[in-house]
C-alpha positions as CSV (number, residue, x, y, z in Angstrom):
1,M,53.3,141.7,49.8
2,T,55.1,139.2,47.5
3,P,53.3,136.3,45.8
4,L,54.8,133.9,48.2
5,E,53.4,135.8,51.1
6,V,49.9,135.7,49.8
7,P,48.0,132.7,51.4
8,T,47.3,129.9,49.1
9,L,43.7,129.9,50.4
10,E,42.0,132.8,52.1
11,V,38.4,132.3,53.3
12,R,36.6,135.3,54.7
13,S,33.1,135.4,56.2
14,L,32.0,132.5,54.1
15,S,28.3,131.7,54.4
16,T,26.7,128.7,52.6
17,H,22.9,128.2,53.1
18,F,20.5,125.5,52.0
19,S,16.8,126.5,51.3
20,S,14.2,123.9,52.2
21,R,10.4,123.8,52.9
22,A,11.1,123.8,56.6
23,G,13.3,126.9,56.4
24,V,17.0,127.9,55.7
25,V,19.8,125.7,56.9
26,R,22.8,127.8,57.7
27,A,25.4,125.0,57.1
28,V,28.3,127.5,57.0
29,D,27.8,130.8,58.8
30,G,30.5,133.4,58.6
31,V,33.6,131.1,58.5
32,S,37.1,132.7,58.1
33,F,40.5,131.1,57.9
34,E,43.5,130.9,55.7
35,V,46.1,128.3,54.7
36,A,49.6,129.3,53.7
37,R,51.8,127.7,51.2
38,G,53.2,124.4,52.5
39,E,50.8,124.5,55.6
40,V,48.4,121.9,56.8
41,L,45.2,123.1,58.5
42,G,43.0,120.6,60.2
43,L,39.3,121.5,60.1
44,V,37.8,119.6,63.0
45,G,34.3,119.0,64.3
46,E,31.6,116.4,64.8
47,S,29.1,115.3,62.1
48,G,26.9,118.2,61.0
49,S,29.2,120.9,62.0
50,G,29.6,122.2,58.4
51,K,33.1,120.9,57.6
52,T,32.3,119.1,54.4
53,V,30.1,122.0,53.1
54,T,33.0,124.3,53.7
55,G,35.2,122.1,51.5
56,F,32.6,121.8,48.8
57,S,32.1,125.6,48.9
58,I,35.8,126.2,48.3
59,I,35.9,124.1,45.1
60,G,32.6,125.3,43.8
61,L,30.7,122.0,44.2
62,V,27.7,123.2,46.2
63,D,24.5,122.1,44.3
64,A,21.0,123.6,44.6
65,P,19.2,124.1,46.9
66,G,22.5,125.2,48.5
67,R,24.4,128.3,47.5
68,I,27.1,130.6,48.8
69,V,25.2,133.7,50.1
70,G,28.1,135.7,51.3
71,G,31.8,136.0,51.9
72,S,35.0,135.5,49.9
73,I,37.2,132.6,48.8
74,R,40.5,133.6,47.4
75,F,43.0,131.1,45.9
76,R,46.4,132.6,45.5
77,G,44.8,136.0,45.6
78,R,42.2,135.1,42.9
79,E,38.5,135.4,43.9
80,L,36.7,132.1,43.4
81,V,33.2,133.1,44.5
82,G,31.3,134.0,41.3
83,L,34.0,132.6,39.0
84,P,32.6,131.1,35.8
85,E,32.3,127.3,35.8
86,R,34.7,127.0,32.9
87,E,37.4,128.8,34.8
88,L,36.7,126.8,38.0
89,R,36.9,123.6,36.0
90,A,40.4,124.6,34.8
91,L,41.5,124.9,38.4
92,R,39.8,121.8,39.8
93,G,41.9,118.7,39.4
94,N,44.9,120.8,38.3
95,R,45.8,123.5,40.8
96,I,43.1,122.6,43.3
97,A,42.2,119.0,44.1
98,M,39.7,117.4,46.5
99,V,39.7,114.0,48.0
100,F,36.2,112.9,49.0
101,Q,35.2,110.6,51.8
102,D,33.6,108.2,49.3
103,P,36.1,107.3,46.6
104,M,33.3,106.5,44.1
105,M,32.7,110.3,44.0
106,T,36.0,110.4,42.2
107,L,36.1,107.1,40.3
108,N,33.9,106.1,37.3
109,P,32.8,102.5,37.9
110,V,32.7,101.6,34.2
111,L,36.2,102.9,33.2
112,R,39.6,101.2,33.9
113,I,41.9,103.0,36.3
114,D,44.5,103.8,33.6
115,T,41.8,105.4,31.4
116,Q,40.6,107.6,34.3
117,M,44.1,108.6,35.5
118,I,45.6,109.2,32.0
119,E,42.6,111.4,31.0
120,T,43.0,113.4,34.2
121,V,46.7,114.0,33.4
122,L,46.0,114.9,29.7
123,A,43.1,117.3,30.7
124,H,45.6,119.7,32.3
125,A,49.1,118.8,30.9
126,S,50.6,118.5,27.4
127,M,52.4,115.1,27.2
128,S,52.2,111.8,25.4
129,R,49.9,109.1,26.6
130,A,52.9,106.9,27.5
131,A,54.3,109.7,29.7
132,A,50.9,110.2,31.3
133,R,50.6,106.5,32.0
134,A,54.0,106.5,33.6
135,R,53.0,109.4,35.9
136,A,49.8,107.5,36.8
137,R,51.8,104.3,37.6
138,D,54.3,106.1,39.7
139,T,51.6,108.0,41.6
140,L,49.8,104.7,42.4
141,G,53.0,103.4,43.8
142,M,53.4,106.5,45.9
143,V,50.2,105.8,47.8
144,G,51.1,102.2,48.5
145,I,49.3,100.2,45.8
146,P,51.3,97.1,45.0
147,S,52.1,96.1,41.4
148,P,50.9,99.5,40.1
149,E,51.5,98.6,36.4
150,E,49.1,95.7,36.7
151,R,46.5,97.5,38.7
152,L,46.3,100.3,36.1
153,S,44.3,97.8,34.0
154,A,41.8,97.0,36.7
155,Y,38.3,98.4,37.2
156,P,37.2,100.1,40.5
157,H,35.0,97.1,41.5
158,Q,38.2,95.0,41.5
159,F,39.6,97.0,44.4
160,S,38.7,96.9,48.0
161,G,37.2,100.0,49.6
162,G,40.6,101.0,51.0
163,M,42.4,100.4,47.7
164,R,39.8,102.6,45.9
165,Q,40.4,105.4,48.3
166,R,44.1,105.1,47.7
167,V,43.4,105.4,43.9
168,A,41.3,108.5,44.6
169,I,44.1,110.1,46.6
170,A,46.6,109.2,43.8
171,I,44.3,111.1,41.3
172,A,44.4,114.1,43.6
173,L,48.2,114.0,43.7
174,L,48.7,113.6,39.9
175,H,49.4,117.3,39.2
176,R,51.1,118.2,42.5
177,P,48.3,120.8,43.1
178,D,48.8,124.0,45.1
179,L,45.8,123.2,47.3
180,I,44.3,119.9,48.4
181,V,41.0,119.8,50.2
182,A,40.8,116.4,51.9
183,D,37.4,115.3,53.4
184,E,38.0,112.4,55.8
185,P,40.1,110.6,53.1
186,T,41.8,108.0,55.3
187,T,38.7,106.9,57.4
188,A,38.4,103.6,55.5
189,L,42.1,102.7,55.5
190,D,44.0,100.6,57.9
191,V,46.4,102.4,60.2
192,T,49.5,101.3,58.3
193,I,48.4,102.6,55.0
194,Q,46.9,105.7,56.7
195,A,50.3,106.5,58.2
196,Q,52.0,106.0,54.8
197,I,49.6,108.4,53.1
198,L,49.8,111.0,55.8
199,A,53.6,110.9,55.5
200,E,53.3,111.3,51.8
201,V,51.0,114.4,52.0
202,Q,53.2,115.9,54.6
203,K,56.2,115.4,52.3
204,L,54.2,117.0,49.4
205,A,53.4,120.0,51.6
206,R,56.9,120.4,52.8
207,E,58.8,119.8,49.5
208,Q,56.2,121.1,46.9
209,G,54.7,123.9,49.0
210,T,51.2,122.4,48.6
211,A,48.6,123.9,51.0
212,L,46.4,121.2,52.6
213,L,43.0,121.6,54.2
214,W,42.4,118.3,56.1
215,I,38.7,117.9,57.1
216,T,38.2,115.3,59.9
217,H,36.7,114.4,63.2
218,D,39.8,112.3,64.2
219,L,41.9,114.4,66.5
220,S,44.7,111.7,66.5
221,V,45.2,112.2,62.8
222,V,45.2,116.0,63.1
223,S,47.7,115.9,66.0
224,G,50.3,114.3,63.9
225,L,49.6,115.9,60.6
226,A,48.4,119.5,60.9
227,D,50.3,122.7,61.7
228,R,47.2,124.5,62.9
229,I,43.6,123.5,63.9
230,A,40.3,125.2,63.3
231,V,37.4,123.7,65.4
232,M,33.9,124.0,63.9
233,Y,30.6,123.8,65.7
234,A,27.1,124.4,64.2
235,G,28.4,126.1,61.1
236,R,31.0,128.4,62.8
237,I,34.6,128.2,63.8
238,V,34.8,128.4,67.6
239,E,38.6,128.0,68.1
240,T,41.7,128.2,66.0
241,G,45.4,127.9,66.9
242,T,48.5,125.8,66.5
243,V,48.1,122.1,67.0
244,D,50.1,122.1,70.3
245,R,48.3,125.1,71.7
246,V,44.8,123.9,70.9
247,L,45.2,120.3,71.9
248,D,47.3,121.0,75.1
249,H,45.4,124.1,76.2
250,P,41.9,124.2,74.6
251,R,40.1,127.5,75.4
252,H,36.6,126.7,74.1
253,P,34.4,124.4,76.2
254,Y,33.5,122.5,73.0
255,T,37.1,121.9,72.1
256,H,37.8,120.8,75.6
257,G,34.9,118.3,75.4
258,L,36.0,116.9,72.1
259,I,39.5,116.2,73.4
260,G,38.1,114.8,76.7
261,S,35.9,112.4,74.8
262,V,38.7,110.6,73.1
263,P,38.8,107.1,74.6
264,S,42.6,107.0,75.0
265,R,42.4,109.9,77.4
266,N,40.2,108.0,79.9
267,R,41.7,105.9,82.7
268,R,40.9,102.2,82.6
269,G,37.6,101.4,84.3
270,E,36.3,105.0,84.1
271,K,33.2,105.9,82.2
272,L,33.8,107.5,78.9
273,R,33.5,111.3,79.1
274,Q,31.0,112.8,76.7
275,I,29.6,116.2,75.8
276,P,26.0,116.3,77.1
277,G,23.1,117.0,74.8
278,M,22.9,117.1,71.0
279,T,24.1,119.4,68.3
280,P,21.3,121.9,67.7
281,S,19.4,121.8,64.4
282,L,20.9,124.2,61.8
283,L,17.3,125.0,60.9
284,N,16.6,126.4,64.3
285,L,19.8,127.6,65.9
286,P,19.4,129.3,69.3
287,A,20.2,132.9,69.7
288,G,23.7,133.7,70.7
289,C,26.2,130.9,71.3
290,A,25.0,127.7,69.6
291,F,26.9,125.6,72.3
292,R,25.3,127.3,75.3
293,S,22.6,124.6,75.9
294,R,25.3,122.0,76.3
295,C,27.8,124.1,78.2
296,A,28.3,124.0,82.0
297,R,29.9,127.5,81.8
298,A,26.9,129.2,80.1
299,T,25.4,132.4,81.6
300,A,22.9,135.0,80.4
301,V,25.6,136.8,78.4
302,C,25.8,133.7,76.2
303,E,22.5,134.6,74.7
304,R,24.5,137.2,72.7
305,D,26.6,136.3,69.8
306,P,30.3,135.9,71.0
307,P,33.0,137.3,68.7
308,L,36.0,135.3,67.7
309,D,38.7,136.9,69.8
310,E,42.4,136.2,70.0
311,A,42.7,135.1,73.6
312,R,46.4,134.3,73.4
313,A,49.1,134.7,70.8
314,G,48.2,132.5,67.8
315,Q,45.0,131.2,69.4
316,S,41.5,132.6,68.9
317,V,38.3,131.5,70.7
318,R,34.6,132.3,70.2
319,C,33.4,132.3,73.8
320,F,32.5,134.7,76.6
321,H,33.8,132.3,79.2
322,P,37.0,130.6,77.8
323,L,38.8,128.1,79.8
324,L,42.0,129.1,81.6
325,D,43.8,125.9,80.8
326,A,43.1,122.3,79.7
327,A,42.2,121.2,83.3
328,A,39.6,123.9,83.9
């Protein structure tokens, strides 16, 4: 296998648990996927499904009482689980970048934007401060910030929430990383700027070969951005496949319910469709399929743990009773 054929990111049987007085929370439980060079993978699921913890696990930012208890995370063939913090820090912000849902997890409120961006550049690249400032200015313009030269001198509190998020995205793009983990990064942005940033990251993936893991609950964003989708529920991936295959022909009842609950898919005057019940507590997951208490197709066999099987070419599903088509 040549270096170009090795996936940029390869996650295998990843389990991240949090210990508490009430018990162990299995936030991520045996998750496996990979992202190839230049590919965009959309990691989709409702709140509490384990998407964000998966992203934090990949970049080594899971704090106590959480810890990775099993599995492998390989970046361009290099194992990250157990890697010393000094070596992880050399990768973060340089070859691996993360965009957080809250931009203030990236930005320091007491430092000017130019200081933060220039120091980020110089931490991983050997160049003059003038060249680093020029790179920072150009990257701000890339994400749609007007008058970028002037805005470099501003502080984070002088930006709106959406503008701060654009700055955070710009910082992630500074080094043209090999992998970007993006956790709901455009939620706070208006649709025009959102479209501009999505186009920019698609261009980055296509032209620079950057692999992108896009964590979101917004199926409309994923449908226009991602090459493949992985659907998470209760800490596990329940369905994977190409965007067209999963959105047009979902096999797992949960995926089908997610797609059906999008308001734009309902006829005018009809009640909004919704998935019955609530996501089970990760402290006390039921035996077998975690979705069975909310699933109309559940039978006694669902009390066993379903494997993730490839139901069709390029599409895998974790279900004993997969749907035959989107209308089933």
